[in-house]
C-alpha positions as CSV (number, residue, x, y, z in Angstrom):
1,X,7.4,6.5,-5.3
2,X,6.0,3.0,-4.5
3,X,8.2,0.5,-7.2
4,X,6.5,-2.6,-6.1
5,X,7.5,-5.5,-4.6
6,X,7.3,-7.6,-7.6
7,X,6.1,-7.5,-11.6
8,X,3.2,-8.7,-9.8
9,X,2.6,-6.1,-7.5
10,X,1.5,-3.7,-10.0
11,X,-1.8,-3.6,-11.5
12,X,-2.9,-3.0,-15.0
13,X,-4.3,0.3,-14.9
14,X,-0.9,1.6,-12.3
15,X,1.4,0.1,-15.7
16,X,-1.1,2.2,-17.7
17,X,-0.6,5.5,-16.2
18,X,3.1,4.9,-15.9
19,X,2.9,4.8,-19.6
20,X,1.0,7.6,-20.3
21,X,3.1,9.7,-18.2
22,X,6.0,8.5,-19.6
23,X,4.7,9.1,-23.0
24,X,3.1,12.4,-22.2
25,X,6.8,13.7,-21.3
26,X,8.0,12.0,-24.9
27,X,5.7,14.4,-27.1
28,X,5.6,17.9,-24.8
29,X,7.1,20.8,-26.4
30,X,9.9,21.7,-23.6
31,X,10.8,24.6,-26.3
32,X,7.7,26.2,-26.0
33,X,8.4,26.9,-22.3
34,X,11.8,27.9,-22.5
35,X,11.0,31.6,-21.4
36,X,9.7,30.5,-18.1
37,X,13.1,28.8,-17.9
38,X,15.0,31.8,-18.8
39,X,12.8,34.2,-16.4
40,X,13.5,31.6,-14.0
41,X,17.2,32.1,-14.3
42,X,17.3,35.4,-14.8
43,X,16.1,35.6,-11.1
44,X,18.3,33.3,-9.9
45,X,21.2,35.3,-11.2
46,X,19.8,38.3,-9.5
47,X,19.3,36.3,-6.4
48,X,23.4,35.5,-6.5
49,X,23.9,39.2,-6.9
50,X,21.6,40.7,-4.3
51,X,21.2,38.1,-1.7
52,X,17.8,39.7,-1.3
53,X,14.8,37.2,0.1
54,X,12.5,39.2,-2.6
55,X,14.6,37.7,-5.4
56,X,14.0,34.2,-3.7
57,X,10.3,34.6,-3.2
58,X,9.8,35.6,-6.7
59,X,10.9,32.0,-7.7
60,X,8.3,30.2,-6.0
61,X,5.5,31.2,-8.2
62,X,7.9,30.3,-11.3
63,X,8.6,26.9,-9.5
64,X,4.8,26.5,-9.7
65,X,4.3,27.3,-13.1
66,X,7.2,24.6,-14.3
67,X,5.5,21.9,-12.2
68,X,2.0,22.4,-14.3
69,X,4.0,21.3,-17.5
70,X,4.2,17.5,-16.0
71,X,3.9,15.4,-12.9
72,X,7.5,14.4,-13.1
73,X,8.3,18.8,-12.7
74,X,6.9,18.1,-9.2
75,X,10.0,17.1,-8.4
76,X,12.1,19.7,-9.4
77,X,9.4,22.0,-7.4
78,X,9.6,20.1,-4.3
79,X,13.0,19.9,-4.4
80,X,14.2,23.5,-5.5
81,X,11.9,24.6,-2.1
82,X,13.4,22.8,-0.3
83,X,16.8,24.3,-1.4
84,X,15.6,27.8,-1.4
85,X,14.4,27.3,2.0
86,X,18.1,26.0,3.1
87,X,19.7,28.8,1.4
88,X,17.4,31.3,3.9
89,X,18.4,29.9,6.4
90,X,21.9,30.1,5.9
91,X,21.7,33.7,4.7
92,X,22.2,32.6,1.3
93,X,26.2,31.9,1.9
94,X,27.4,29.2,-0.5
95,X,24.5,29.7,-2.7
96,X,26.3,28.9,-5.8
97,X,26.5,25.2,-5.0
98,X,23.3,25.1,-3.6
99,X,21.1,26.7,-5.9
100,X,23.1,25.5,-9.4
101,X,21.6,27.8,-12.2
102,X,23.0,25.1,-14.6
103,X,20.4,22.7,-13.6
104,X,17.5,25.2,-14.4
105,X,18.7,26.7,-17.5
106,X,19.6,23.3,-19.1
107,X,16.1,21.4,-18.6
108,X,14.9,22.5,-22.2
109,X,18.2,20.6,-24.0
110,X,18.3,17.7,-21.8
111,X,14.6,16.8,-21.8
112,X,14.8,17.3,-25.6
113,X,17.8,14.6,-25.5
114,X,15.9,12.6,-23.3
115,X,13.1,12.4,-25.8
116,X,15.0,11.6,-28.4
117,X,16.7,9.2,-26.9
118,X,13.7,7.1,-25.6
119,X,12.0,7.3,-28.6
120,X,14.6,5.8,-30.2
121,X,14.7,2.6,-27.8
122,X,11.2,2.3,-28.6
123,X,11.2,2.5,-31.9
124,X,14.4,0.1,-32.0
125,X,13.4,-2.7,-29.5
126,X,9.9,-2.1,-28.4
127,X,8.0,-1.6,-31.8
128,X,5.1,-3.9,-32.4
129,X,5.1,-3.9,-36.2
130,X,9.1,-3.8,-36.4
131,X,11.4,-6.5,-36.5
132,X,10.7,-9.7,-35.1
133,X,13.6,-10.7,-33.3
134,X,14.3,-11.1,-29.5
135,X,14.0,-8.1,-27.6
136,X,17.7,-8.7,-26.2
137,X,19.0,-8.9,-29.6
138,X,17.1,-5.4,-30.7
139,X,18.5,-3.9,-26.9
140,X,22.1,-5.2,-28.0
141,X,21.5,-3.5,-31.5
142,X,20.3,-0.4,-30.0
143,X,23.3,-0.4,-27.6
144,X,25.5,-0.7,-30.5
145,X,25.2,2.5,-31.2
146,X,26.7,3.9,-28.3
147,X,30.3,3.7,-29.7
148,X,28.8,6.0,-32.8
149,X,27.2,8.3,-31.0
150,X,26.5,8.1,-27.2
151,X,24.2,11.1,-26.9
152,X,21.7,9.5,-29.1
153,X,21.5,6.2,-26.8
154,X,19.2,6.1,-23.3
155,X,21.3,4.9,-20.4
156,X,20.1,3.5,-17.4
157,X,21.2,4.9,-14.3
158,X,21.3,3.1,-10.7
159,X,18.3,3.5,-8.8
160,X,18.2,4.5,-4.9
161,X,15.6,2.0,-3.7
162,X,14.8,1.4,-0.1
163,X,12.4,-1.6,1.5
164,X,9.8,0.1,3.6
165,X,6.2,-0.6,5.1
166,X,3.3,0.9,3.5
167,X,0.0,0.8,5.1
168,X,-2.4,-1.7,3.3
169,X,0.4,-3.3,1.2
170,X,3.0,-4.5,3.9
171,X,7.0,-4.1,3.2
172,X,7.6,-2.9,-0.6
173,X,10.2,-1.6,-2.2
174,X,10.1,2.4,-2.7
175,X,12.0,4.8,-5.1
176,X,13.3,7.8,-3.9
177,X,14.0,9.5,-6.8
178,X,16.5,12.3,-6.8
179,X,16.2,14.0,-10.2
180,X,13.5,13.9,-13.3
181,X,16.0,11.3,-14.9
182,X,15.4,8.9,-12.3
183,X,11.5,8.9,-12.9
184,X,12.0,8.4,-16.4
185,X,14.4,6.0,-16.2
186,X,12.1,4.1,-14.1
187,X,9.2,4.3,-16.3
188,X,11.0,3.0,-19.0
189,X,12.7,0.0,-17.6
190,X,9.2,-1.1,-16.3
191,X,8.7,-0.9,-20.5
192,X,11.7,-3.1,-20.8
193,X,11.1,-5.4,-18.2
194,X,7.7,-6.2,-19.0
195,X,8.5,-6.4,-22.9
196,X,5.6,-3.4,-23.3
197,X,4.8,-3.3,-27.0
198,X,4.3,-0.3,-28.8
199,X,2.9,1.0,-32.0
200,X,2.3,4.5,-33.8
201,X,-1.3,5.8,-34.0
202,X,-2.7,6.0,-37.3
203,X,-4.3,9.2,-36.3
204,X,-2.0,11.6,-34.2
205,X,1.7,9.9,-35.4
206,X,2.5,9.2,-31.9
207,X,3.5,6.0,-30.3
208,X,1.0,4.2,-27.8
209,X,1.4,0.8,-25.8
210,X,-0.2,-2.0,-26.4
211,X,-1.5,-2.4,-23.2
212,X,-4.8,-4.8,-24.3
213,X,-5.8,-5.7,-27.7
214,X,-2.5,-6.1,-29.8
215,X,-4.5,-5.3,-33.4
216,X,-5.1,-1.7,-31.6
217,X,-4.2,1.0,-34.5
218,X,-5.2,4.2,-32.5
219,X,-4.6,5.8,-29.0
220,X,-7.0,6.4,-26.7
221,X,-5.4,10.2,-26.1
222,X,-7.8,13.1,-26.2
223,X,-6.7,15.1,-29.6
224,X,-9.7,17.3,-31.0
225,X,-11.8,20.3,-29.2
226,X,-14.9,18.1,-29.0
227,X,-13.0,16.1,-26.2
228,X,-12.7,13.1,-28.5
229,X,-10.0,10.5,-28.6
230,X,-7.7,9.1,-31.7
231,X,-9.9,5.6,-31.1
232,X,-13.1,7.4,-31.3
233,X,-11.8,9.8,-34.2
234,X,-10.6,6.6,-35.9
235,X,-13.9,4.9,-35.4
236,X,-16.0,7.6,-37.0
237,X,-13.7,7.9,-40.2
238,X,-14.5,4.6,-42.1
239,X,-18.4,5.5,-41.2
240,X,-18.2,8.8,-42.5
241,X,-16.4,7.2,-45.6
242,X,-19.1,4.8,-45.9
243,X,-21.6,7.3,-45.8
244,X,-20.1,9.6,-48.6
């Protein structure tokens, strides 16, 4: 992932894409996919027991399904494909270390916890309509909660960055994520660094980033069966009211 050389490296569309990807994860119903996660774990436990290649092959389609949940899960698929291939080359020796099932079975609870943490950070520090203190003060108050309930606070972790030559861009900083958490961390820290303001959409009730007009009241995510966004639905509502 290209992390950019400086704040000016990222263009508006790239930032908006990062924010949309992050916000989509925050409202993903991860528990709806608990069955798929448990099915993967069941096959993995069978692979532990039998060391049979057919069990390993059955895991690949499930990895593809998990990758369809959200773009961040493509990293999980890439990582576990490599692990499975390495395990096969080693005749499934030390399989418990190479393919730890806890990394899979804990995905729903881990993502759910992170969702609540980041949504809490947005509410306390990035809310356009919230308290008017400086971002530094709001973050200070947010992290003061850590002593009372550390599980409710999002923690930034060290990032694995490199400085590489990218065709057409010269030398840039490149993020080498080791987990989904790294991808979330990177996106959240960009929000904080840039002091991105957010607001709750008046139609769907979800947070959205104010990357354009600060008086926007609706997000631009498609919400209904007709393919209309909240912004379009919001524009139609007053017209219908006046018409009535």
